[in-house]
C-alpha positions in Angstrom: -30.0 34.6 77.2 -31.7 34.3 80.6 -29.4 33.6 83.7 -30.9 32.9 87.1 -28.6 33.7 90.0 -29.2 32.4 93.7 -28.9 35.7 95.2 -28.7 34.1 98.8 -26.1 31.7 98.1 -22.5 32.0 99.6 -20.9 33.6 102.8 -21.3 37.2 101.4 -24.8 37.0 100.0 -26.8 38.8 98.9 -24.6 42.0 98.6 -21.6 40.4 96.8 -24.0 38.4 94.5 -26.0 41.4 93.6 -22.8 43.4 93.0 -21.4 40.7 90.8 -24.6 40.5 88.8 -24.6 44.3 88.2 -21.0 44.4 87.3 -21.7 41.6 84.5 -24.4 43.7 82.8 -22.2 45.8 80.8 -20.3 42.8 79.5 -23.4 41.2 78.3 -25.6 41.7 75.3 -28.7 44.0 75.7 -30.9 41.1 75.0 -29.5 39.1 78.1 -31.5 39.1 81.2 -30.4 38.4 84.7 -32.8 37.0 87.1 -32.0 37.4 90.9 -33.8 34.7 93.0 -34.3 35.1 96.7 -36.3 37.1 99.2 -38.1 39.7 97.0 -38.1 42.5 99.6 -34.5 42.0 100.5 -33.2 42.0 96.9 -35.3 45.0 95.7 -34.2 46.9 98.8 -30.6 46.4 97.8 -31.3 47.3 94.1 -33.1 50.5 94.9 -30.0 52.1 96.1 -27.9 51.0 93.3 -27.4 52.2 89.6 -27.8 49.7 86.7 -29.4 49.4 83.2 -33.0 49.1 83.9 -34.7 46.1 82.2 -31.6 44.0 82.5 -32.3 42.6 85.9 -35.5 41.1 87.4 -36.4 39.5 90.7 -38.1 36.1 91.5 -39.3 35.6 95.1 -37.8 32.8 97.0 -38.4 33.4 100.8 -36.4 30.5 102.2 -32.6 29.8 102.2 -31.0 26.4 102.7 -28.0 26.7 105.0 -24.4 25.3 104.2 -24.8 22.6 106.9 -28.2 21.2 105.8 -28.5 17.8 104.2 -29.3 18.1 100.5 -32.6 16.1 100.1 -34.0 17.0 103.6 -33.3 20.6 102.9 -35.0 20.6 99.4 -38.1 18.8 100.9 -38.3 21.2 103.9 -37.7 24.3 101.9 -39.3 24.0 98.4 -39.3 27.8 98.1 -35.7 28.1 98.8 -33.5 30.1 96.3 -31.7 26.9 95.1 -35.0 25.0 94.6 -36.6 27.9 92.7 -33.7 28.4 90.2 -33.7 24.7 89.5 -37.5 24.9 88.9 -37.0 27.8 86.5 -34.5 25.7 84.6 -36.8 22.8 84.5 -39.7 24.9 83.1 -37.4 26.3 80.5 -37.8 29.7 81.9 -34.0 30.4 82.1 -31.0 29.2 80.1 -28.6 29.0 82.9 -28.4 28.8 86.7 -25.7 29.9 89.2 -25.4 29.3 92.9 -22.5 29.8 95.6 -24.8 28.0 98.0 -24.6 24.3 99.5 -22.8 22.3 96.9 -24.7 19.0 97.7 -28.1 20.8 97.7 -27.2 22.4 94.2 -26.1 19.0 92.6 -29.3 17.4 94.1 -31.7 20.0 93.0 -30.1 20.5 89.5 -30.0 16.8 88.8 -33.6 16.2 90.1 -35.1 19.1 88.2 -33.0 19.4 85.1 -32.2 15.7 84.8 -29.3 14.4 83.0 -28.3 14.6 79.4 -29.0 11.5 77.3 -26.5 8.9 78.1 -25.1 10.4 81.1 -25.2 8.3 84.3 -24.1 10.8 86.9 -23.1 14.5 86.6 -19.6 15.7 87.6 -18.3 19.0 88.9 -15.4 20.2 86.6 -12.9 22.8 88.0 -10.1 24.3 85.9 -6.8 24.4 87.8 -4.4 27.0 86.3 -0.9 25.5 86.1 2.3 26.9 84.7 1.9 24.3 81.9 -1.6 25.4 81.1 -5.1 24.7 82.4 -5.9 21.4 83.9 -9.6 20.4 84.2 -10.5 18.1 87.2 -13.7 16.2 87.2 -15.3 15.3 89.7 -14.7 17.5 92.7 -17.8 16.8 94.7 -20.9 15.8 92.8 -20.4 12.0 93.2 -18.2 10.4 96.0 -19.1 6.8 95.3 -18.3 6.3 91.5 -18.6 3.4 89.3 -16.2 2.8 86.4 -18.8 4.1 83.9 -19.0 7.4 85.8 -15.3 8.1 85.7 -15.2 7.1 82.1 -17.9 9.6 81.2 -16.2 12.3 83.2 -13.3 11.8 80.9 -15.5 12.2 77.8 -17.4 15.2 79.2 -14.2 17.0 80.4 -12.6 16.4 77.0 -15.4 18.1 75.2 -15.3 21.0 77.7 -11.4 21.3 77.4 -11.4 21.3 73.7 -14.3 23.7 73.1 -13.9 26.2 76.0 -10.2 25.9 76.8 -9.4 25.5 73.2 -7.1 22.4 73.8 -7.2 20.6 70.4 -6.5 17.0 71.8 -6.7 17.1 75.5 -4.7 14.5 77.4 -6.9 12.6 80.0 -5.3 11.1 83.2 -7.0 8.8 85.7 -6.1 9.8 89.3 -4.6 6.7 91.2 -2.0 6.0 93.8 0.7 5.2 91.2 1.2 5.3 87.5 1.5 1.5 87.1 -1.5 -0.3 85.6 -1.7 -2.6 88.6 -2.2 0.5 91.0 -5.5 1.7 92.4 -8.8 0.1 93.5 -11.0 -2.0 91.4 -13.1 1.0 90.2 -10.1 2.8 89.1 -8.7 -0.3 87.3 -12.0 -1.0 85.5 -12.3 2.6 84.7 -8.9 2.6 83.2 -9.8 -0.2 80.8 -12.8 1.7 79.6 -10.7 4.8 78.8 -8.0 2.7 77.3 -10.4 1.0 75.0 -11.8 4.3 73.6 -9.7 5.3 70.5 -11.3 8.7 70.5 -10.0 9.7 73.9 -6.4 10.8 74.5 -5.8 8.7 77.4 -2.3 8.9 79.0 -3.0 6.3 81.8 -2.8 6.6 85.6 -1.6 9.9 87.1 -0.7 10.9 90.7 -1.7 14.1 92.5 1.6 15.8 91.8 1.2 15.2 88.1 -1.5 17.8 87.8 1.0 20.7 88.1 3.6 19.0 85.9 2.1 19.2 82.6 1.4 15.4 82.3 -2.3 15.8 81.5 -5.0 18.5 80.6 -7.7 16.5 82.4 -7.5 14.6 85.7 -10.5 12.3 86.3 -11.4 11.1 89.9 -14.1 10.5 92.4 -15.8 13.6 93.9 -14.3 12.7 97.3 -10.8 12.7 96.1 -11.4 15.6 93.8 -12.9 17.8 96.6 -9.8 17.0 98.9 -7.4 18.0 96.1 -9.2 21.1 95.4 -9.3 22.3 99.0 -5.9 21.2 99.7 -4.6 23.1 96.7 -6.6 26.3 97.7 -5.0 26.0 101.2 -1.5 25.3 100.0 -1.5 28.3 97.4 -2.8 30.7 100.0 -0.2 29.3 102.8 2.6 29.4 100.4 2.1 33.1 99.3 1.8 34.1 102.9 5.1 32.1 103.8 6.9 33.9 100.9 5.6 37.4 102.1 6.6 36.7 105.6 10.2 35.5 104.6 10.6 38.6 102.5 9.5 40.9 105.2 11.9 39.1 107.7 14.8 39.3 105.2 14.1 42.9 103.9 10.9 44.8 104.0 11.8 46.9 101.2 12.4 43.8 99.1 8.9 42.6 99.8 7.5 45.8 98.5 9.6 45.5 95.2 8.3 41.8 94.8 4.7 42.8 95.7 3.4 43.3 92.1 5.1 40.0 91.0 3.6 38.2 93.8 0.1 39.7 93.2 0.3 38.8 89.4 1.2 35.1 90.2 -1.4 34.8 92.9 -4.1 36.2 90.6 -3.4 33.3 88.1 -4.2 30.8 91.0 -7.2 32.7 92.3 -10.5 30.8 91.8 -12.3 34.2 91.9 -11.0 34.7 88.5 -12.5 31.6 87.1 -16.0 32.1 88.4 -18.0 28.8 89.0 -17.5 25.3 88.4 -19.6 23.6 85.7 -21.9 20.7 86.6 -21.2 18.5 83.5 -23.8 16.1 82.5 -27.1 17.9 83.5 -29.5 18.8 80.8 -28.8 22.6 81.0 -26.2 25.1 82.1 -25.4 25.1 85.7 -22.6 26.6 87.5 -21.7 26.0 91.2 -19.5 28.7 92.8 -17.2 28.7 95.8 -19.0 29.4 99.2 -16.7 32.5 99.7 -17.4 34.0 96.3 -16.9 37.6 95.9 -18.6 39.8 93.5 -16.0 39.2 90.7 -16.5 35.5 91.2 -20.2 36.0 90.4 -19.5 38.3 87.5 -17.0 35.8 86.0 -19.4 32.8 86.6 -22.2 34.8 84.6 -19.7 35.2 81.7 -18.6 31.7 81.8 -22.3 30.5 81.7 -22.9 32.3 78.5 -19.8 31.0 76.9 -20.8 27.4 77.9 -24.4 27.9 76.6 -23.5 29.7 73.4 -20.9 27.0 72.6 -23.6 24.4 72.8 -21.4 22.2 74.9 -24.2 19.9 76.0 -25.0 19.0 72.4 -21.4 18.1 71.8 -21.3 15.9 75.0 -24.5 14.2 73.9 -23.0 13.4 70.5 -19.8 12.1 71.9 -21.6 9.8 74.4 -23.9 8.5 71.7 -21.0 7.4 69.7 -19.5 5.4 72.6 -22.7 4.0 74.1 -22.4 0.6 72.5 -18.8 0.2 73.7 -19.8 1.1 77.3 -23.2 -0.7 77.5 -21.8 -3.6 79.3 -20.0 -1.4 81.9 -23.2 0.5 82.9 -24.4 -2.3 85.2 -21.0 -2.6 87.0 
């Protein structure tokens, strides 16, 4: 398998990205190849001082970098030789099997969708993130790819996330919930209400109805479907809440009894690890005709390593083929909704 990695994506690029790629080598097959994309001179200079299995890593030159604050389409037009643009082109030309970036999310979505195109039957791709909860993993889709959804988009997120959850998370019959401002059928805007009817009419989908934000952590569903605007707010709020909660616990323990804090340190670290996004690698862009992962901007080496391993699992499980098959079975039922 050939995996292209944006070496200049993220707050700690290129060092953390390169370190994560090299860490992943020993966990891959000898036939797998990692392609680091970025300014060739910079990457090769870093690699020259490191030890790794020769032949497992190659470099593709991409002299430009698109910043986190640049507009997606404008950035791609002005910098066609940027690392994000180049990995997308490699995927389009079938020169790589998967692409990974911790760069500008909007730019990644635009580049991957324009170059790789969508899977047959997919209207808009969605970013799927797995939330670890005490009740089990919950997949949220979308968390930032599409902030102005149509009902058909939300319905397809439910279909795609169901395939992902079943075959990668091994949840036999994943429960799908639609994020709204209340559980009652009448709650939500018109897009949510119409999406609900599409989901409800699909006998192959284990739809449990409307859910509220708090239900994500209460074991009510295995999949939470929402617009990218809502999903991104939920994602960032949860990250901040988890971090703030653990810092507050540590502070209170230190105030109460410093020795007690030391005794609880292994337990707190273990719990925090379960909610650490670095352990789950990147978020899959479901619906594009290829394997694309978008990592957190503050990704560290282990984030990149885990994203590489996740990309291989997604690719080898042929999730895209399964998504296409599921959507083809529902295309007649949803044909009327595609224009709404």
